[in-house]
N, C-alpha and C positions, 0 to 999 in steps of 0.2 A: 742736682741742686733744687732749691725750693721753688715752688710755683709763685711767680710774681705777677700773675694776671690781676686786673683790677678787682675781680670778684673774690679772688683768694685774699688779697690785701684787705678788702672790706670785711670779709668773714673773720680774719684774724683780729682786726681792730674791734669788731663787735664782741668777740669772745673775751678780749682783754678788758673791755669796758664792763662787760657782764660780771667778770671775775672781781673787778674792783668794786662794783656796786654791791656785790654779794658780801664782800669783806666789810664794806662800810655799813651795811645794814646789820651785820652781826655786831659790830662795834656799838652801833646805836642801841641795839637791843640790850647789850651788856650794860651800857651807861644808864638806860632807863630802869633796868632791874636794880642797879645799885642805888639810884635815886629813890625808887620805890621803897627799898629796904630802909634807907635813911629816914624817909618820911614816916614809915611805920614806927621806927624807933623813937623819933621825935614825938609822935602822937602818943605812944605808950608812956613816955616820960611825963607828958603833960597831965595824964590821968591821976 
């Protein structure tokens, strides 16, 4: 069976948090890239 020591539980929780933070940062990068593209398009249309 799995190890249920406090250290093991802590490690699993931190890994889960790290994974979630990583996916959130990737989403943020994608959103900001899309916003930058829209801004460039808007700027080129104004010219």
